[in-house]
N, C-alpha and C positions, 0 to 999 in steps of 0.2 A: 331688395336691399341686401347688401353683403355683410356677413358677420365676420368680424376680425377675430382671429384665433390668437390666443395668448399662451405663454409658457410661464410656469411658476418655478422659481428657484428657491428651494428651502435651504437656508444657510444657518450656520452657527457662528456667532461672534466669539472668537477665542481670544481672551485677554490675559496678559501676564498677571494682572491683579484682578481677581474676580469681583472685588468691590467696585471696580470701574464700570461694570455692566449696568449698574443701577442708574448711571448717568446717561445712558444711551437713549436717544429719541429719534423719531422718524426723520427729522430734518438732518441730523448728523449722518444717518445711514445714507440718505439720498445724496447729500453733498459728497460724501466719500466715494460712493459708487459712480456718480457722474464725473468726479475728478479723475478716478481711475480709468473710466472710459475715455475721457479726453486725452489722458497720457498715452493710453495703449493704442487707440484707433483714431485720434484726432477729431476734428470737427465732424467728419462724416459719421463716425461711430457714435459720437455724442448725440447728433441729430437723429440718427436712426432709432436709437434706444430711448430717447427722451419723449418720443411721440406718445407712448402709452406706459411709461415707466412709473410704477407706484410701489410703495411699501404697503402691502396688504395686511401684514400681521407683524407685530413686534412684541416680544416678551423680554423685557429688560432683565428679569430675574434669571431666566434660563439662557438668555442670549440667542434665542431662536428668532430668525427673521425670514419672512416670506416676501420675495420680490416678484413683481409681475412685469413682463415686457411682451412685446409682439413676438409671435412665433418665428417670423422671418429673421429676427435679429437677436434671439436669445443667446446664440453662440458668442456674439460680440460681448455681451454682458458677462457671460460665464468666463470668458477668457480674461476679462479685465478685473474680476473680483480678487484674484491673488495679489494684485498690485496695491490693494488697500493695506496700508501699514498702520494707520491710526484713525481715530474718530475724534472730531472736535465738538465738544459740547459744553455750553456754559462757560466759554472762555478757557477751557482746559483741553489739553491734548492727551488722549488715552491711547497708548500703543496696543494694537490688536490686529487680528487678521480674520478673514472670512473663510470658513470651511464649508464648502458646498456639500450638502448631504444628499439632495435629491432634486431632480428636474422632472416636473410633471405637467400634464396638460390641464389638470383641474386642481382646485383647492382641496377637494375631497381626497384625491390621490396623495397629495402631500400630507394631509392629516393622517391618513392610514399609515403612510411610511413613518411619520413622526411617532406614532403610537408604538409601532414595532421597534423603532430605534430606541425609544425610551425603555422598553422592556429589556432589550439586549443590554443596555447600560445598567439597569437594575440588577440583572443577573451577573454581570461582571462585578458590580459592587458587592453582591452577595458572596461571590467567590473570594473576594479580597478582604472580607471581614476578619477582624482580629479578636473580637469578644462577642459574647452571647447577646448582649443588649442591641448592638448594631445589627447583628444577624436577624433578630426578631423584628426590629423596626423595618428592615428592608423586606422581610417576608410579608409583613402586613401590607406594605406598599404594593408588592407584587399581587397579593391576593385581592387587594382593592381594584387593581387594574382588571383582573380576570372577572371579578364579580360585576363590575360596571359593564363590561362587554357582554356578559351573559344576560344581564338585565336589559341592555339595549336590544339584543337579538330577540328576547322574548317580547319586548315592546313592539318591535318592528313586525314580528310574526303576528302579533295581536292586531295590528293595524291592517295587515293583509287580509286576515280573516274577517275583520269588520268591513273592508272594501268588498269582499266577496259576498257578504251577507246583504249589503246594500244593493247589489246588482240583481239579486234574485227576485 
């Protein structure tokens, strides 16, 4: 049996009005992406990418979207995403565009990239703070990220030690 390889496109929905992001749903993203594919590459591009195209993750609050498609045709999808100019949801049209952050072979690689990307964004926010309260809240967020990562590493190393103990 043959395994089909996929590519994951990690994108950020950039809207003029940040309140519009709360109305985003998977169906709107799918419809907009497939419409852009049809405009850019015609029926051929739409058929190639529609085979295994799915929205694997959507966070309406941060505007992060993870799209999956077949490895052979991810470039078609990647080249069509800049043509998305709006999302239609609940009978309303929200002007926005997709900013592709990362293309990866696994969901885990996209997650790792997203963590690093969010850290860089927090550091940029920290540098642009105007008062002490903002600075302290962002520093707490940064420390929370680093503490969670350290706890995860300790947890994973503890699992490895347990695995070694079971084999003896």
